[in-house]
All heavy atoms as an XYZ file, in Angstrom:
662
protein
N      92.271    111.570    102.973
C      92.625    110.175    102.736
C      92.228    109.354    103.970
O      92.503    109.744    105.089
C      94.132    110.055    102.473
C      94.571    108.632    102.182
S      96.366    108.413    102.087
C      96.738    109.170    100.542
N      91.591    108.237    103.739
C      91.161    107.411    104.867
C      92.357    106.698    105.493
O      93.422    106.581    104.889
C      90.135    106.378    104.403
O      90.769    105.342    103.677
N      92.154    106.219    106.709
C      93.201    105.460    107.389
C      93.587    104.229    106.589
O      94.757    103.869    106.521
C      92.740    105.047    108.787
C      92.646    106.239    109.739
O      93.202    107.308    109.427
O      92.004    106.087    110.793
N      92.585    103.565    105.982
C      92.865    102.364    105.198
C      93.753    102.701    104.009
O      94.729    101.996    103.737
C      91.561    101.710    104.721
C      91.739    100.442    103.885
C      92.423     99.344    104.693
C      90.406     99.951    103.377
N      93.440    103.787    103.307
C      94.259    104.177    102.159
C      95.683    104.529    102.591
O      96.642    104.157    101.908
C      93.624    105.344    101.404
C      92.425    104.910    100.598
O      92.290    103.758    100.224
N      91.530    105.847    100.337
N      95.816    105.222    103.712
C      97.142    105.578    104.218
C      97.922    104.319    104.599
O      99.110    104.189    104.280
C      97.017    106.509    105.416
N      97.256    103.382    105.254
C      97.906    102.124    105.645
C      98.289    101.307    104.410
O      99.355    100.681    104.378
C      96.985    101.318    106.555
N      97.428    101.331    103.395
C      97.716    100.610    102.152
C      98.944    101.207    101.469
O      99.851    100.484    101.060
C      96.496    100.657    101.228
C      96.715     99.998     99.889
C      96.844     98.622     99.786
C      96.776    100.751     98.731
C      97.038     98.011     98.561
C      96.968    100.158     97.499
C      97.105     98.777     97.410
N      98.984    102.533    101.373
C     100.143    103.197    100.751
C     101.424    102.872    101.517
O     102.469    102.642    100.915
C      99.925    104.711    100.673
C      98.828    105.126     99.710
C      99.051    104.671     98.282
O     100.211    104.684     97.809
O      98.070    104.286     97.621
N     101.336    102.853    102.831
C     102.505    102.517    103.658
C     102.930    101.070    103.411
O     104.122    100.772    103.309
C     102.192    102.741    105.131
N     101.963    100.170    103.300
C     102.276     98.759    103.058
C     102.933     98.581    101.694
O     103.864     97.786    101.547
C     101.009     97.909    103.154
N     102.462     99.331    100.694
C     103.078     99.255     99.361
C     104.536     99.698     99.453
O     105.428     99.040     98.911
C     102.294    100.114     98.336
C     103.054    100.233     97.024
C     100.906     99.523     98.104
N     104.797    100.781    100.185
C     106.181    101.243    100.365
C     107.000    100.198    101.121
O     108.151     99.928    100.784
C     106.205    102.565    101.120
C     105.820    103.744    100.270
C     106.103    105.052    100.989
C     105.646    106.215    100.143
N     104.530    106.948    100.704
N     106.393     99.613    102.167
C     107.096     98.620    102.983
C     107.377     97.335    102.216
O     108.260     96.575    102.598
C     106.296     98.290    104.241
C     106.269     99.429    105.232
O     107.148    100.290    105.223
N     105.255     99.459    106.073
N     106.629     97.091    101.157
C     106.805     95.840    100.405
C     108.206     95.737     99.814
O     108.694     94.638     99.566
C     105.748     95.709     99.296
O     105.988     96.650     98.262
N     108.870     96.869     99.620
C     110.212     96.837     99.047
C     111.290     96.597    100.101
O     112.441     96.367     99.751
C     110.525     98.163     98.312
O     110.439     99.231     99.251
C     109.549     98.394     97.169
N     110.913     96.639    101.376
C     111.920     96.476    102.427
C     111.737     95.193    103.234
O     112.219     95.091    104.357
C     111.903     97.691    103.363
O     110.648     97.798    104.002
N     111.051     94.222    102.647
C     110.907     92.924    103.319
C     112.277     92.253    103.311
O     112.956     92.230    102.285
C     109.861     92.051    102.586
C     108.483     92.711    102.687
C     109.831     90.641    103.144
C     107.443     92.099    101.776
N     112.680     91.711    104.448
C     114.043     91.190    104.574
C     114.316     90.005    103.642
O     115.363     89.933    103.023
C     114.340     90.812    106.026
O     113.379     89.900    106.503
N     113.378     89.088    103.553
C     113.551     87.940    102.659
C     112.568     88.027    101.515
O     111.410     88.388    101.712
C     113.283     86.636    103.414
C     114.469     86.102    104.153
C     114.172     84.729    104.735
O     113.599     83.879    104.024
O     114.506     84.520    105.908
N     113.012     87.646    100.331
C     112.113     87.653     99.183
C     111.046     86.578     99.404
O     111.367     85.413     99.632
C     112.898     87.342     97.910
C     112.065     87.443     96.651
C     112.927     87.140     95.423
N     112.208     87.434     94.194
C     111.386     86.572     93.597
N     111.173     85.388     94.119
N     110.780     86.905     92.473
N     109.767     86.961     99.330
C     108.702     85.961     99.505
C     108.722     84.927     98.378
O     109.269     85.180     97.302
C     107.420     86.798     99.436
C     107.842     88.208     99.667
C     109.243     88.305     99.168
N     108.114     83.778     98.621
C     108.025     82.768     97.570
C     107.080     83.247     96.462
O     106.372     84.239     96.617
C     107.592     81.409     98.140
C     106.205     81.443     98.768
O     105.370     82.300     98.407
O     105.935     80.588     99.625
N     107.118     82.549     95.346
C     106.343     82.983     94.180
C     104.842     83.047     94.444
O     104.161     83.946     93.955
C     106.633     82.083     92.976
C     108.008     82.359     92.389
O     108.604     83.398     92.642
N     108.525     81.422     91.622
N     104.322     82.107     95.232
C     102.886     82.101     95.531
C     102.503     83.368     96.299
O     101.465     83.980     96.025
C     102.513     80.852     96.325
N     103.354     83.768     97.238
C     103.092     84.981     98.013
C     103.223     86.216     97.136
O     102.408     87.138     97.228
C     104.061     85.059     99.215
O     103.912     83.869     99.996
C     103.775     86.276    100.082
N     104.221     86.237     96.262
C     104.385     87.369     95.347
C     103.172     87.511     94.434
O     102.709     88.623     94.176
C     105.666     87.208     94.520
C     106.971     87.383     95.287
C     108.161     87.008     94.408
C     107.118     88.816     95.795
N     102.656     86.384     93.957
C     101.464     86.420     93.109
C     100.269     86.970     93.882
O      99.483     87.755     93.351
C     101.121     85.015     92.599
C     101.790     84.568     91.318
C     101.413     83.124     91.014
C     101.429     85.463     90.144
N     100.129     86.553     95.130
C      99.019     87.034     95.956
C      99.135     88.542     96.166
O      98.139     89.271     96.068
C      99.007     86.285     97.288
C      97.882     86.681     98.200
C      97.119     85.470     98.660
C      95.966     85.850     99.545
N      94.689     85.781     98.927
N     100.341     89.017     96.456
C     100.550     90.459     96.621
C     100.195     91.210     95.344
O      99.535     92.240     95.381
C     102.003     90.750     97.016
C     102.386     90.409     98.450
C     103.892     90.508     98.630
C     101.660     91.325     99.425
N     100.652     90.682     94.215
C     100.347     91.307     92.929
C      98.834     91.391     92.719
O      98.296     92.440     92.382
C     100.999     90.498     91.793
C     100.497     90.883     90.426
C     101.049     91.969     89.747
C      99.464     90.182     89.811
C     100.577     92.338     88.499
C      98.987     90.547     88.563
C      99.558     91.625     87.910
O      99.078     91.995     86.688
N      98.165     90.267     92.935
C      96.726     90.199     92.694
C      95.962     91.131     93.634
O      95.047     91.832     93.209
C      96.238     88.758     92.847
N      96.341     91.146     94.904
C      95.670     92.029     95.860
C      95.889     93.498     95.491
O      94.972     94.311     95.573
C      96.164     91.760     97.285
C      95.662     90.464     97.914
C      96.451     90.144     99.179
C      94.168     90.544     98.211
N      97.108     93.820     95.057
C      97.396     95.194     94.648
C      96.531     95.586     93.446
O      95.917     96.651     93.427
C      98.887     95.358     94.324
C      99.227     96.760     93.898
C      99.477     97.746     94.843
C      99.259     97.120     92.555
C      99.766     99.053     94.473
C      99.538     98.420     92.168
C      99.798     99.381     93.128
O     100.063    100.670     92.753
N      96.478     94.718     92.452
C      95.676     95.010     91.253
C      94.197     95.160     91.608
O      93.520     96.052     91.121
C      95.868     93.916     90.192
C      97.259     93.826     89.623
C      97.624     95.027     88.783
C      97.199     94.829     87.361
N      97.613     95.894     86.458
N      93.695     94.262     92.459
C      92.284     94.317     92.853
C      92.003     95.601     93.632
O      90.982     96.250     93.432
C      91.920     93.080     93.681
C      90.446     92.939     93.959
C      89.624     92.558     92.725
O      90.152     92.044     91.759
N      88.335     92.817     92.760
N      92.930     95.970     94.505
C      92.757     97.168     95.329
C      92.802     98.440     94.488
O      92.087     99.400     94.774
C      93.834     97.224     96.411
N      93.640     98.451     93.457
C      93.838     99.678     92.697
C      93.026     99.750     91.410
O      92.729    100.830     90.928
C      95.328     99.884     92.357
O      95.804     98.759     91.620
C      96.157    100.070     93.628
N      92.665     98.592     90.833
C      91.961     98.587     89.548
C      90.603     97.903     89.581
O      89.826     98.028     88.644
C      92.825     97.910     88.472
C      94.107     98.667     88.180
C      94.903     98.044     87.053
O      94.308     97.444     86.148
O      96.142     98.164     87.089
N      90.331     97.122     90.632
C      89.069     96.393     90.697
C      89.160     95.066     89.966
O      90.245     94.548     89.752
N      88.008     94.525     89.592
C      87.975     93.214     88.947
C      88.805     93.192     87.669
O      88.886     94.179     86.941
C      86.532     92.807     88.610
C      85.736     92.409     89.850
O      86.344     92.158     90.904
O      84.505     92.352     89.741
N      89.397     92.046     87.425
C      90.238     91.827     86.248
C      89.395     91.904     84.979
O      88.517     91.087     84.751
C      90.895     90.442     86.380
C      91.876     90.150     85.269
O      92.026     90.921     84.334
N      92.540     89.024     85.383
N      89.682     92.885     84.150
C      88.995     93.032     82.863
C      89.945     92.721     81.705
O      89.575     92.828     80.541
C      88.459     94.471     82.705
C      87.499     94.916     83.791
C      86.152     94.225     83.738
O      85.781     93.716     82.663
O      85.465     94.173     84.769
N      91.169     92.374     82.033
C      92.184     92.132     81.005
C      91.912     90.825     80.263
O      91.305     89.901     80.799
C      93.569     92.077     81.646
N      92.381     90.770     79.042
C      92.260     89.560     78.233
C      93.209     88.510     78.811
O      94.328     88.815     79.201
C      92.649     89.900     76.790
C      92.413     88.807     75.805
C      92.601     89.353     74.379
C      92.641     88.218     73.397
N      93.970     87.915     72.909
N      92.749     87.278     78.854
C      93.558     86.187     79.403
C      94.772     85.948     78.502
O      94.613     85.760     77.297
C      92.696     84.925     79.477
C      93.308     83.808     80.274
C      92.308     82.676     80.402
C      92.658     81.760     81.523
N      91.626     80.789     81.825
N      95.983     85.965     79.067
C      97.179     85.717     78.254
C      97.202     84.287     77.728
O      96.586     83.391     78.301
C      98.333     85.937     79.233
C      97.758     86.682     80.377
C      96.312     86.286     80.445
N      97.931     84.089     76.664
C      98.024     82.745     76.087
C      98.787     81.824     77.038
O      99.551     82.281     77.892
C      98.729     82.789     74.733
O     100.125     82.922     74.914
N      98.596     80.532     76.855
C      99.240     79.564     77.750
C     100.760     79.586     77.614
O     101.469     79.088     78.482
C      98.686     78.149     77.519
C      99.055     77.560     76.210
C     100.171     76.755     76.081
C      98.283     77.801     75.074
C     100.518     76.201     74.862
C      98.611     77.255     73.852
C      99.740     76.462     73.744
N     101.293     80.177     76.553
C     102.750     80.254     76.400
C     103.362     81.344     77.271
O     104.555     81.329     77.527
C     103.139     80.520     74.924
O     102.508     81.724     74.499
C     102.709     79.369     74.038
N     102.542     82.293     77.732
C     102.995     83.358     78.628
C     102.702     82.913     80.058
O     101.716     83.312     80.655
C     102.268     84.662     78.282
C     102.639     85.818     79.214
O     103.544     85.636     80.067
O     102.010     86.873     79.097
N     103.580     82.064     80.584
C     103.299     81.447     81.881
C     103.243     82.456     83.022
O     102.391     82.355     83.893
C     104.310     80.344     82.178
C     104.084     79.116     81.308
S     105.029     77.705     81.844
C     106.562     78.007     81.030
N     104.145     83.424     83.026
C     104.149     84.424     84.103
C     102.898     85.290     84.004
O     102.192     85.504     84.989
C     105.436     85.285     84.054
C     105.353     86.440     85.023
C     106.651     84.429     84.344
N     102.610     85.767     82.809
C     101.416     86.581     82.606
C     100.150     85.830     82.962
O      99.223     86.378     83.567
N     100.120     84.552     82.599
C      98.944     83.722     82.886
C      98.783     83.513     84.392
O      97.677     83.585     84.920
C      99.112     82.376     82.169
C      97.944     81.453     82.252
C      96.744     82.037     81.488
N      95.687     81.079     81.406
C      95.462     80.291     80.370
N      96.225     80.342     79.312
N      94.466     79.444     80.393
N      99.885     83.277     85.095
C      99.828     83.081     86.552
C      99.333     84.355     87.235
O      98.491     84.294     88.144
C     101.206     82.686     87.084
N      99.818     85.505     86.788
C      99.374     86.777     87.358
C      97.888     86.991     87.075
O      97.130     87.400     87.950
C     100.183     87.938     86.775
C     101.600     88.013     87.286
C     102.321     89.173     86.621
C     103.621     89.505     87.271
N     104.249     90.679     86.639
N      97.486     86.717     85.842
C      96.092     86.902     85.448
C      95.190     86.002     86.296
O      94.170     86.440     86.813
C      95.935     86.585     83.962
C      94.597     86.958     83.403
C      94.268     88.125     82.785
C      93.402     86.163     83.401
N      92.946     88.106     82.406
C      92.388     86.917     82.769
C      93.093     84.893     83.870
C      91.100     86.437     82.606
C      91.807     84.410     83.707
C      90.817     85.188     83.076
N      95.571     84.734     86.434
C      94.770     83.777     87.219
C      94.665     84.201     88.684
O      93.598     84.099     89.288
C      95.375     82.362     87.137
C      95.143     81.697     85.785
O      94.243     82.136     85.034
O      95.865     80.736     85.483
N      95.778     84.663     89.257
C      95.771     85.092     90.659
C      94.825     86.274     90.853
O      94.056     86.318     91.826
C      97.189     85.463     91.104
N      94.864     87.216     89.919
C      93.984     88.390     90.009
C      92.534     87.985     89.789
O      91.630     88.415     90.497
C      94.442     89.427     88.989
C      93.733     90.741     89.007
C      92.868     91.207     89.962
C      93.836     91.777     88.038
N      92.435     92.468     89.624
C      93.008     92.846     88.452
C      94.540     91.917     86.850
C      92.884     94.022     87.713
C      94.415     93.090     86.125
C      93.587     94.122     86.561
N      92.308     87.082     88.859
C      90.949     86.637     88.539
C      90.275     85.979     89.753
O      89.073     86.107     89.952
C      90.990     85.668     87.353
C      89.649     85.230     86.835
C      88.811     86.343     86.199
O      89.348     87.414     85.842
O      87.594     86.128     86.053
N      91.065     85.298     90.583
C      90.522     84.628     91.775
C      89.926     85.620     92.775
O      89.143     85.234     93.633
C      91.612     83.815     92.476
C      91.959     82.538     91.771
C      93.036     81.786     92.510
C      93.501     80.610     91.689
N      94.819     80.138     92.092
N      90.311     86.879     92.674
C      89.831     87.899     93.606
C      88.585     88.628     93.090
O      88.133     89.592     93.708
C      90.941     88.912     93.894
C      92.154     88.349     94.629
C      93.249     89.394     94.730
C      91.773     87.850     96.013
N      88.026     88.160     91.995
C      86.840     88.800     91.410
C      85.782     89.014     92.490
O      85.577     88.156     93.346
C      86.285     87.912     90.299
C      85.320     88.628     89.378
C      84.954     87.690     88.226
C      84.488     88.437     87.026
N      85.481     89.097     86.235
N      85.150     90.164     92.463
C      84.108     90.562     93.412
C      84.626     90.898     94.809
O      83.833     91.121     95.718
C      82.982     89.524     93.511
C      82.269     89.332     92.175
O      82.163     90.315     91.422
O      81.826     88.205     91.906
N      85.946     90.912     94.998
C      86.509     91.375     96.268
C      86.518     92.898     96.212
O      86.967     93.480     95.231
C      87.952     90.854     96.453
O      87.932     89.427     96.419
C      88.559     91.327     97.763
N      86.008     93.547     97.253
C      85.987     95.013     97.243
C      87.407     95.558     97.352
O      88.315     94.886     97.863
C      85.137     95.539     98.398
O      85.841     95.398     99.614
N      87.587     96.784     96.882
C      88.901     97.430     96.962
C      89.363     97.509     98.414
O      90.530     97.245     98.716
C      88.846     98.814     96.331
N      88.441     97.856     99.328
C      88.818     97.965    100.743
C      89.253     96.621    101.310
O      90.229     96.539    102.059
C      87.671     98.541    101.574
C      87.498    100.047    101.352
O      88.342    100.667    100.666
O      86.513    100.592    101.869
N      88.542     95.544    100.959
C      88.938     94.206    101.425
C      90.311     93.832    100.873
O      91.152     93.278    101.588
C      87.916     93.146    101.008
C      86.679     93.140    101.890
O      86.675     93.825    102.933
O      85.706     92.448    101.525
N      90.532     94.114     99.601
C      91.819     93.794     98.982
C      92.946     94.589     99.645
O      94.021     94.047     99.904
C      91.776     94.066     97.482
N      92.681     95.861     99.934
C      93.698     96.684    100.604
C      94.031     96.113    101.980
O      95.196     96.003    102.345
C      93.212     98.132    100.745
C      93.250     98.897     99.453
C      92.674    100.293     99.605
C      92.644    100.991     98.248
N      92.022    102.309     98.307
N      93.004     95.732    102.740
C      93.240     95.189    104.081
C      94.006     93.873    104.012
O      94.927     93.645    104.796
C      91.914     94.996    104.830
C      92.107     94.650    106.291
C      92.870     95.720    107.053
O      92.459     96.870    107.107
N      94.007     95.353    107.643
N      93.656     93.010    103.078
C      94.370     91.741    102.921
C      95.828     91.983    102.525
O      96.731     91.281    102.993
C      93.689     90.861    101.869
C      92.358     90.296    102.327
C      91.719     89.454    101.242
O      92.357     88.591    100.661
N      90.449     89.711    100.945
N      96.059     92.967    101.658
C      97.425     93.318    101.241
C      98.229     93.783    102.462
O      99.346     93.315    102.691
C      97.367     94.423    100.178
C      98.711     94.773     99.585
C      99.144     94.184     98.404
C      99.552     95.702    100.196
C     100.371     94.506     97.852
C     100.782     96.033     99.657
C     101.188     95.428     98.480
O     102.409     95.741     97.939
N      97.627     94.688    103.238
C      98.281     95.207    104.444
C      98.624     94.055    105.392
O      99.754     93.955    105.885
C      97.370     96.233    105.158
C      97.204     97.480    104.295
C      97.915     96.579    106.547
C      96.022     98.361    104.690
N      97.655     93.170    105.635
C      97.867     92.043    106.551
C      98.982     91.123    106.054
O      99.810     90.655    106.844
C      96.578     91.249    106.733
C      95.484     92.042    107.453
O      95.801     93.086    108.066
O      94.315     91.623    107.383
N      99.015     90.880    104.745
C     100.029     89.997    104.179
C     101.414     90.631    104.300
O     102.373     89.955    104.705
C      99.687     89.666    102.717
C     100.586     88.650    102.019
C     100.765     87.371    102.830
C     100.031     88.332    100.650
N     101.539     91.917    103.990
C     102.833     92.601    104.137
C     103.293     92.555    105.597
O     104.452     92.251    105.879
C     102.750     94.069    103.646
C     102.596     94.116    102.118
C     103.979     94.881    104.089
C     103.780     93.618    101.329
N     102.371     92.824    106.520
C     102.729     92.782    107.949
C     103.216     91.401    108.355
O     104.152     91.275    109.143
C     101.540     93.198    108.813
C     101.232     94.681    108.754
C     102.409     95.564    109.164
O     103.018     95.292    110.214
O     102.709     96.518    108.422
N     102.604     90.354    107.814
C     102.996     88.987    108.185
C     104.385     88.625    107.636
O     105.027     87.704    108.146
C     101.964     87.978    107.676
O     102.084     87.778    106.282
N     104.852     89.350    106.641
C     106.160     89.062    106.028
C     107.294     89.846    106.662
O     108.454     89.581    106.374
C     106.107     89.409    104.534
C     105.144     88.578    103.688
C     105.033     89.167    102.291
C     105.561     87.122    103.647
N     106.976     90.801    107.533
C     108.025     91.668    108.077
C     108.681     91.076    109.287
O     108.277     90.206    109.930
C     107.419     93.019    108.431
C     106.878     93.653    107.156
C     106.518     95.073    107.304
N     107.762     95.811    107.174
C     108.035     96.940    107.811
N     107.173     97.470    108.593
N     109.177     97.549    107.640
């Protein structure tokens, strides 16, 4: 396992022990970075406009299109570190 993967796994574990709950924009960014890092570009069907939470998550992930998994992992790690 590479150092980046180990650091990413640690950051995912640490995400549950952040002292204050991040705001919704930050939570969406974490979600999107995690999805991009673990699944790659968003291939999911766009949720209907009535599914506001699903649509917000989909849009956040879609914004990361063409971001490499390694870049997404590093951004996720950096964001978790900034919240601790």
